[in-house]
LUMMI-551825 format. One line per field, with one value per residue (C-alpha): residue number from 1; x, y, z. Coordinates in nm, 3 decimals, m for minus. Last residue first. Example, Ala and Ser with C-alpha at 12.3 -4.5 7.8 and 13.67 -1.06 7.14 Angstrom:
# LUMMI-551825
pos	[2; 1] $
c1	[1.367; 1.230] $
c2	[m0.106; m0.450] $
c3	[0.714; 0.780] $
END
This chain:
# LUMMI-551825
pos	[115; 114; 113; 112; 111; 110; 109; 108; 107; 106; 105; 104; 103; 102; 101; 100; 99; 98; 97; 96; 95; 94; 93; 92; 91; 90; 89; 88; 87; 86; 85; 84; 83; 82; 81; 80; 79; 78; 77; 76; 75; 74; 73; 72; 71; 70; 69; 68; 67; 66; 65; 64; 63; 62; 61; 60; 59; 58; 57; 56; 55; 54; 53; 52; 51; 50; 49; 48; 47; 46; 45; 44; 43; 42; 41; 40; 39; 38; 37; 36; 35; 34; 33; 32; 31; 30; 29; 28; 27; 26; 25; 24; 23; 22; 21; 20; 19; 18; 17; 16; 15; 14; 13; 12; 11; 10; 9; 8; 7; 6; 5; 4; 3; 2; 1] $
c1	[m0.027; m0.075; 0.271; 0.391; 0.545; 0.348; 0.134; 0.024; 0.161; m0.067; m0.152; m0.179; 0.000; 0.240; m0.030; m0.269; m0.004; 0.086; m0.282; m0.299; 0.016; m0.110; m0.435; m0.232; m0.031; m0.344; m0.522; m0.231; m0.231; m0.607; m0.592; m0.326; 0.048; 0.135; 0.392; 0.577; 0.714; 0.537; 0.735; 0.420; 0.445; 0.494; 0.184; m0.020; 0.118; 0.031; m0.325; m0.352; m0.231; m0.479; m0.788; m0.897; m1.203; m0.990; m0.794; m1.112; m1.242; m0.913; m0.923; m0.691; m0.417; m0.446; m0.321; m0.118; m0.413; m0.633; m0.423; m0.614; m0.883; m0.870; m0.771; m0.495; m0.471; m0.135; 0.007; m0.255; m0.043; m0.238; m0.190; 0.185; 0.200; 0.005; 0.230; 0.537; 0.402; 0.306; 0.654; 0.617; 0.300; 0.496; 0.364; 0.181; 0.201; m0.121; 0.002; 0.381; 0.642; 0.993; 1.262; 1.451; 1.695; 1.412; 1.367; 1.324; 1.035; 0.978; 0.616; 0.336; m0.016; m0.267; m0.013; m0.186; m0.143; m0.293; m0.445] $
c2	[1.710; 1.574; 1.503; 1.161; 1.128; 0.821; 1.036; 1.239; 1.587; 1.869; 2.006; 1.828; 1.500; 1.646; 1.870; 1.577; 1.369; 1.663; 1.692; 1.323; 1.345; 1.662; 1.478; 1.189; 1.418; 1.608; 1.279; 1.165; 1.500; 1.491; 1.127; 1.184; 1.127; 1.115; 1.397; 1.370; 1.127; 0.988; 0.696; 0.561; 0.236; 0.439; 0.648; 0.335; 0.168; 0.470; 0.468; 0.095; 0.146; 0.435; 0.250; 0.319; 0.533; 0.843; 0.650; 0.542; 0.901; 1.041; 0.793; 0.496; 0.420; 0.077; m0.283; m0.267; m0.154; m0.431; m0.715; m1.010; m1.170; m1.537; m1.446; m1.537; m1.348; m1.314; m1.241; m1.417; m1.710; m1.963; m1.741; m1.724; m2.105; m2.157; m1.909; m2.095; m2.430; m2.280; m2.141; m1.949; m1.757; m1.433; m1.181; m0.866; m0.564; m0.421; m0.422; m0.402; m0.668; m0.604; m0.826; m1.015; m1.169; m1.340; m1.656; m1.453; m1.255; m0.947; m0.874; m0.620; m0.767; m0.816; m0.893; m0.993; m1.328; m1.311; m1.579] $
c3	[m3.300; m2.951; m2.818; m2.715; m2.369; m2.251; m2.022; m2.323; m2.379; m2.484; m2.144; m1.809; m1.731; m1.475; m1.331; m1.280; m1.104; m0.878; m0.781; m0.690; m0.478; m0.308; m0.225; m0.081; 0.147; 0.253; 0.330; 0.548; 0.730; 0.792; 0.909; 1.173; 1.224; 0.855; 0.864; 0.535; 0.281; m0.023; m0.164; m0.336; m0.138; 0.182; 0.116; 0.044; 0.357; 0.572; 0.438; 0.513; 0.870; 0.920; 0.793; 0.437; 0.351; 0.282; 0.016; m0.163; m0.154; m0.289; m0.575; m0.550; m0.799; m0.949; m0.915; m0.593; m0.381; m0.520; m0.378; m0.519; m0.308; m0.206; 0.148; 0.390; 0.718; 0.886; 1.234; 1.446; 1.568; 1.356; 1.048; 1.115; 1.142; 0.819; 0.638; 0.766; 0.641; 0.303; 0.239; m0.089; 0.011; 0.036; 0.287; 0.177; 0.403; 0.553; 0.913; 0.915; 0.841; 0.972; 0.821; 1.094; 0.843; 0.654; 0.865; 1.185; 1.038; 1.252; 1.342; 1.305; 1.327; 1.042; 0.768; 0.447; 0.271; m0.079; m0.298] $
END
């Protein structure tokens, strides 16, 4: 199960930590999760967090809503102007292209050479 933030809020029981739309909230305190769901801050689903499991294709990234795109960029430590969809997509496309260049040639992603 996954608890996803659907409205930005600061968690008073976690030193005023800021949770943004798309963030994952810990299910450790079931009573607190239930309260936050009832107040419209969280949504609990049976699905696993797919975004954390694999890197998205450009098309999958482009299909995400703006808050989700910003979260993906933030999770990947990609910094830049993400004020509109075109700029966010350009940042993600550059990330994908850099990944291809780094793994291009005769060296495998794990560092072993092809010989």
